[in-house]
C-alpha positions in Angstrom: 278.1 200.5 114.5 275.8 201.8 111.8 273.2 199.3 112.8 273.3 200.6 116.3 273.1 204.2 115.0 270.1 203.1 112.9 268.4 201.6 115.9 269.1 204.5 118.1 267.8 207.0 115.6 264.8 205.0 114.8 262.5 207.4 116.7 264.0 210.7 115.6 261.6 213.2 114.0 258.9 210.7 113.7 255.6 212.2 112.5 254.1 210.5 109.4 250.5 210.5 108.5 250.3 206.8 107.8 252.3 205.5 110.7 251.4 206.8 114.2 254.2 207.8 116.6 253.3 209.5 119.9 255.2 212.1 122.0 256.8 209.2 123.7 256.8 205.4 123.7 258.3 202.6 125.7 258.7 199.0 124.4 260.5 195.8 124.8 262.5 195.0 121.6 264.3 192.1 120.0 266.8 192.8 117.3 267.9 190.0 115.0 270.9 190.4 112.8 271.6 187.8 110.2 274.8 188.0 108.2 275.5 186.7 104.6 276.7 183.4 106.0 273.4 182.9 107.9 275.0 183.5 111.3 272.4 185.1 113.6 272.9 187.3 116.7 269.9 188.3 118.8 269.8 191.4 121.1 267.0 192.2 123.4 266.1 194.9 125.9 264.0 198.0 126.2 263.7 201.1 124.1 262.4 204.6 125.2 261.5 207.4 122.8 260.7 211.0 123.9 260.5 214.6 122.7 260.7 213.5 119.1 264.5 213.6 119.3 265.6 211.5 122.3 266.0 207.7 122.1 267.5 205.3 124.6 268.1 201.6 124.1 268.8 199.4 127.1 270.4 196.2 125.8 270.0 193.3 128.3 271.0 190.3 126.3 273.5 189.0 125.2 275.4 192.0 126.6 274.4 194.8 129.0 274.7 198.1 127.2 272.9 201.4 127.1 272.8 203.6 124.0 271.5 207.2 124.2 271.0 209.6 121.3 269.8 213.1 120.6 269.9 214.6 117.2 273.6 215.2 117.3 275.3 213.0 119.8 275.5 209.3 120.6 276.6 207.8 123.9 277.3 204.0 124.3 277.8 202.7 127.9 279.1 199.1 127.7 278.8 197.6 131.1 280.6 194.4 130.2 283.7 196.3 128.9 283.3 199.0 131.5 283.7 201.7 128.9 281.8 204.7 127.6 282.0 205.8 124.0 281.0 209.3 122.8 280.3 210.0 119.1 279.2 213.1 117.2 276.7 212.1 114.4 277.6 214.0 111.2 274.9 212.5 109.0 271.9 211.3 111.0 269.3 208.8 109.9 266.2 210.6 108.9 263.2 208.5 109.8 260.7 211.1 108.9 261.9 211.0 105.3 261.7 207.2 105.3 258.2 207.3 106.7 257.1 209.9 104.2 258.4 207.7 101.4 256.7 204.6 102.9 254.0 203.2 100.6 251.4 200.7 101.7 252.4 197.3 100.4 249.8 195.1 102.0 247.4 195.2 105.0 249.8 196.5 107.7 253.1 196.5 105.8 254.8 199.6 104.3 257.9 199.7 102.1 260.2 202.7 101.7 263.3 203.3 99.6 265.7 205.8 101.1 269.4 206.4 100.3 269.7 203.1 98.4 268.2 201.0 101.3 264.8 199.4 101.2 263.0 199.4 104.5 260.0 197.2 105.4 257.9 198.7 108.2 255.1 196.7 109.9 252.4 198.4 112.0 249.6 197.1 114.2 245.9 197.7 113.6 246.2 201.2 115.1 249.1 202.1 112.7 251.7 201.9 115.6 255.2 200.5 114.9 255.4 196.8 115.3 258.7 196.0 113.4 261.3 197.5 111.2 263.5 195.5 108.8 266.2 196.3 106.3 269.6 195.2 104.9 272.5 197.3 106.2 275.6 198.4 104.2 277.3 195.1 105.0 274.3 193.1 103.6 273.3 192.0 107.1 269.6 191.5 107.5 268.4 193.6 110.4 265.0 193.1 112.0 263.7 195.0 115.1 260.5 193.7 116.7 258.7 195.8 119.3 256.6 194.2 122.0 254.5 195.5 124.9 254.5 199.0 123.3 253.2 201.8 125.5 252.4 205.0 123.7 252.1 208.3 125.7 251.8 212.0 125.6 254.4 214.5 126.8 258.1 213.8 127.4 259.6 211.1 129.5 261.8 212.2 132.4 265.3 213.4 131.8 266.6 210.6 134.1 264.9 207.9 132.0 266.3 209.3 128.8 270.0 209.6 129.8 272.7 207.0 130.1 274.4 207.2 133.5 278.2 207.0 133.2 280.0 205.2 136.1 283.1 207.2 137.1 285.4 204.1 136.9 284.7 203.4 133.2 287.2 204.1 130.5 286.2 207.0 128.1 286.5 206.8 124.3 285.7 209.8 122.1 285.0 209.0 118.5 
């Protein structure tokens, strides 16, 4: 779950001088998680970032799921399980602090150490996010690759940034 929370909060509070993040962006993503026994699971879908505090992940493969976050709340709509989970985030991931700690390692690669985790951030030639990698608290290697990134100004629509909740789904409050 912390991996999902990391992914979801990836875009929160993002304004660093070295790495450019716009008012909004949309991208396809591939997330690869490799555990200590070298078992790999791949997720893919689309991600939307808006208003410097809203992030939405639409997982398409291997399972259909939507994850929405603002600075305090997390909503997970799992269409395969037909359930919705609501969580209040007590200690949020602070990307701006990570980006502020990021030091140029080589051409387009930055490294940041934050709360005992080392993050590797790769940017394109325009200093826009290309990928993010780290080892989570379970020693899983997590890598998120962004493709077909579209940067924009202003906020994305409220409809695009919310997770619709079907009435028939079970509700879980965490």
